[in-house]
C-alpha positions in Angstrom: -157.8 -59.8 14.6 -161.3 -59.8 13.4 -161.7 -58.5 9.8 -164.8 -56.6 10.8 -162.8 -54.6 13.4 -161.2 -52.0 11.2 -161.4 -49.3 13.9 -158.0 -47.9 13.1 -159.2 -46.9 9.6 -162.1 -45.0 11.1 -159.7 -43.2 13.5 -157.6 -42.2 10.5 -160.6 -40.7 8.7 -161.3 -38.7 11.9 -157.7 -37.4 11.8 -156.8 -39.0 15.2 -153.1 -39.6 15.9 -152.4 -43.2 16.5 -150.6 -44.7 19.5 -147.8 -47.2 18.9 -150.3 -50.1 19.5 -152.8 -48.6 17.1 -150.2 -48.0 14.5 -149.1 -51.7 14.8 -152.7 -52.7 14.5 -153.1 -50.5 11.4 -150.1 -52.2 9.9 -151.7 -55.6 10.4 -154.9 -54.4 8.9 -153.2 -52.9 5.8 -151.0 -56.0 5.4 -154.1 -58.3 5.6 -156.2 -56.2 3.2 -153.3 -55.8 0.7 -152.2 -59.4 0.6 -155.8 -60.7 0.5 -156.6 -58.4 -2.4 -153.4 -59.6 -4.1 -154.6 -63.2 -3.9 -157.6 -62.2 -6.1 -156.1 -59.5 -8.2 -156.0 -61.7 -11.3 -159.7 -62.7 -10.7 -158.8 -66.2 -9.5 -157.8 -66.9 -5.9 -155.1 -69.5 -6.1 -154.8 -71.8 -3.0 -151.0 -71.4 -3.1 -151.5 -67.6 -2.8 -153.8 -68.0 0.1 -151.4 -70.3 1.9 -148.6 -67.8 1.2 -150.7 -65.0 2.6 -151.3 -67.0 5.8 -147.6 -67.7 6.2 -146.6 -64.1 5.6 -149.2 -62.8 8.0 -148.1 -65.2 10.7 -144.4 -64.3 10.1 -144.9 -60.5 10.0 -147.7 -60.1 12.6 -147.4 -63.1 14.8 -151.1 -63.8 14.3 -152.9 -66.6 12.5 -155.5 -65.9 9.9 -157.9 -68.4 8.5 -158.5 -69.0 4.8 -162.0 -67.6 5.3 -160.5 -64.4 6.8 -158.3 -63.9 3.8 -161.1 -64.7 1.3 -163.4 -62.3 3.1 -160.8 -59.5 3.0 -160.3 -60.2 -0.7 -163.9 -59.6 -1.6 -164.4 -56.7 -4.0 -167.6 -55.7 -2.3 -165.5 -54.3 0.6 -164.1 -51.7 -1.8 -167.3 -50.5 -3.5 -167.5 -47.4 -1.4 -163.9 -46.3 -2.1 -161.3 -47.8 -4.3 -158.5 -49.8 -2.6 -156.0 -47.2 -3.8 -157.9 -44.5 -1.9 -157.9 -46.7 1.2 -154.1 -47.1 0.9 -153.5 -43.4 0.2 -155.5 -42.6 3.4 -153.3 -44.7 5.6 -149.9 -44.2 4.1 -149.1 -41.2 6.3 -149.6 -43.2 9.4 -147.3 -46.0 8.2 -143.5 -45.6 8.6 -141.0 -46.5 5.9 -140.3 -50.0 7.4 -144.1 -50.7 7.3 -144.5 -49.6 3.7 -141.4 -51.7 2.7 -142.7 -54.8 4.5 -146.1 -54.4 2.8 -144.7 -54.0 -0.7 -142.1 -56.8 -0.3 -144.8 -59.2 1.1 -147.0 -58.3 -1.8 -144.2 -59.2 -4.2 -143.8 -62.5 -2.4 -147.5 -63.3 -2.8 -147.6 -62.4 -6.4 -144.6 -64.6 -7.1 -146.1 -67.6 -5.2 -148.1 -69.0 -8.0 -146.7 -70.3 -11.2 -147.9 -67.5 -13.5 -147.5 -63.7 -13.3 -150.3 -61.9 -14.9 -150.6 -58.3 -16.1 -153.4 -57.7 -13.6 -151.0 -58.7 -10.7 -148.3 -56.4 -12.0 -150.9 -53.6 -12.3 -152.1 -54.3 -8.7 -148.5 -54.2 -7.4 -147.8 -50.9 -9.1 -151.1 -49.4 -7.8 -150.2 -50.4 -4.2 -146.6 -49.1 -4.5 -147.9 -45.8 -5.9 -150.8 -45.4 -3.4 -148.4 -46.0 -0.5 -145.9 -43.7 -2.2 -143.2 -46.3 -1.6 -139.8 -45.2 -2.5 -137.5 -47.4 -4.8 -135.6 -48.4 -1.6 -138.8 -49.5 0.1 -139.9 -51.4 -3.0 -136.5 -53.1 -3.1 -136.8 -54.1 0.6 -133.7 -52.0 1.5 -135.6 -50.2 4.4 -136.0 -52.1 7.6 
């Protein structure tokens, strides 16, 4: 999936209902954007985190993403128009409970992948969970 092809987000802003294929594509977009941002949430992109993001994306979407795709999606310039939390809030209603759970659990996996846990990473995790309005069961990975 090309990072520049975020057409599902545009459809959301237009209020269009998504087909199953579009919803699946949206899940991939949100997962990529969230995990990529997580890899830079503490201001340093750790190669271990990038590798973990690649493995999770392959596992959860079946698609391969290059290191440059992930670094591009992590760039703060993408979020100058609207904060990332606003992006997540705008898509949460189109994601089901299993999607939200998968995103939050994958995010925790990325954050735990390097040797140190920073306050910035914890803040980012909390922001994502709140923006997606993930329930405690979804955060705990109990929803499939």
